[in-house]
N, C-alpha and C positions, 0 to 999 in steps of 0.2 A: 504494500500500500504506500503510495507516495503522499507527500505532505499536501495538505489542502491550502492553497494560496488565496490571497484576497480576490483574485479574478474569479476563482472557482466559487467562492462564497457568494460573490455578486451575481454570478450566473445561475446559482442554485439557491438563492436566498429564501425561496419559499419554504424550504425545510429547516432553515436556521432562524430567521426572524423576518416576519412579513413587514415590519415597520421600515425596513431598509429599501423597499421597492422604489421609493422616490429618490433615494440617494444615487441609484445607478443612472438615472436620467437627468439629474440636475447636479448643481454644485454640492459636493459632500462636505458636511460640517464636521468639526473636530470630534463631537460626541459620537457621530455615526462611525467615523474612521476608527476611533478607539474601540468601539463595540465590535467592529469587524476584526480588529487586531486581536482582541481577547478571545473572540470566537475561534479564530484561526488556531490559537494556542490550545484551546480546549479540544478541538477536533483533529489535531495533528497526530500522525502516526508516531508513537513513542519510540518505535524501532527506526524511524527515519525522520527525526525532527527537523524543523526549519534550520537551515544553515545560519551560523552566527552573522555572516556578512549580509544575508538576506534580511534577517530580523533587525539588524542594525540599520539597514537602509529604510525599512518600514518605520522604525522609530524616528529616523531623521525626517521622513515624510510627514509623520504626525506632528513633530516639533515645528516644522515649517508651516504646516496648515494652522496649528494653534497660534503661531506668531502672526500670521497674516490675518487671522480672525480677530485677534486682540488689537492689531494695528488698525483694522477697519473700524472697530468699535471706538477706538481712541480718536480717530479722525472725525467720526460722526459727532462725538462729544465736543471736540475742538470747534467743529463747524457751528454747533448750537451756541457754544460760548461766544464765538466771534460775532454771531448774529445778535446776541444779547448786548454785547459791548457796543456794537455799531448803533443799535437802537437807542441805547442810553446816551451815546455821544451825540446823536441827532438832536436830542432835546436842547443842546446848547445853541441851536439855531433860533429858538424861541426869542422873540423880541429883537432879532437882528434885521437890519435892512438888507435886502438882497435884490439882485438883478439876475433874472434867469430866462433862458429860452423856454418856450412852451406854448402849447395851443389848447390847454385844457381849461374849461370854464366850470365853475361850481355854482349852478343856479339854485337859489334858495327862495325865490319868490320876489326878489328885488332886482333892479336893473344891474346888468353885468357889464363891466368895462372890458373892451377889447383893444389891445395895444399891439402895434407892429411898426416896422420901419420899411421904407422904400429906398432902394439904392439910387433911384432917379425919379424924376417927375413922371406921373402916370396919367394917361388920357382917360383911362377907365379902371376902376377898382371895384371888385365884387368880393364880399365876405360871405362864405358859406358856413353854416352851422349844422353840426351833425350830432346824433345821439351816440352813445358809447358803442352801439351795435353798427354804426356806420350809415344810418338813415338820415338823409338831409331833411332838416325841418324848416330851414329859413335861408334865403339868399338876400343879402342886403346890398343894393346898388349905391355906391358912393360917388360914382362919376370921377371927375378929375381930382388929383391929389398931388401936392408938392412932395419933393424928395425929403426924407427924414422921418421923424416920428409921426405916427398917425394914431389918434385915439377916437373911439366911438363907443356908443352904448347900445346894448341889446336889452330890450324890455321883457324878454322871455316869452315872446309870442312866435308862432310859426307862420308859414306863408299865408295862412288863411285868417290870421289875426287872433287865433285861439291860443290861450296860455298853455305852455308846455308843463310837464311834470317837473318837480324839483329833482335835481340830480346832476351828474357830470355830463358835459358836452364838450365837443372839440370844434375847432374852426380852421378853415383854410382861407388863404388869400389868393385871389386871381387878379393880376395887374398887367396891363399892356401899355406901352409907350405910344407916342403919336405916330409911330411908323408901324404900329401893329405888332411890335415885338414884345415878348414877355419881360417884365421888370422883376428883378430879384427882390424878394421880401424876406423878412425875418420877424416871427411873432415872439413876443417876450412879455414879461411882467416885472414890475418893480413894486416894492412895498415891504411892510413888516411881516415877518413870519408869525402867525397867530396860532398855529397848531401843526401837529405832526400826525400823519396817518400811515399805518402799515397794512399792506395787502399783498398776498401772494409773494412774500419775500422782497417786495419793493417798498421803499420809504418815500412818502410824498410830503412835501412841505406845503402848508396851506397859507396862501398869501391873499388875504381879503376874500374875493370870490373866485380865486384861481388856485390851481394845484400844479406843482412842478416836482420832478424827481431831483434828488440831490445832484445827479450827474448833469442836470440842466443848468445848475447855478454857475454863473461866471463872475459874480462879484458879491462880496459880503462886507458890510460895514455896520458900525454901531456896537 
């Protein structure tokens, strides 16, 4: 009778332990590996035991698997810790004056300000407002506009004059010059950070009726 190896146990696991069926088709955990190793020792032929070199190699495999498992758990814990630290540090933005890129509007029932810049004078400017799902609710025709900062107000109504629901909206700018060519634009917001919101691993700074991500901030003061 020859020694029963790990491969044989995995191939005939129905007679040894039915709980190891998932291990043969997915990543083997350290507990399963150790159980198989002990089972191998129990079922080996005493007249033909596992060679020392083979057994040592299997122990080395178990040690490596255990190390990788522990390392993965440690990395997960470090990731959670880093996320908590980042969230705490974000609170330092409260009360600061910031300037940030962004096109998110937080409509709460009051008029919302929309700010953007034009690289050059435009013959026609249109501001489109969308729901978070991407449905356009309003197009605002501004007509001509000089180069530089442009500010306008949205009263929270759609194209039919109906009030929209409170929530987050986005806007885009369409601008063309007097030759019919597109004009470069940049939406932004400036003001005091009054709140912080966390969602799906992303941190948002609340600035009045707007929200921006930290990566959008290009200037902090105060």
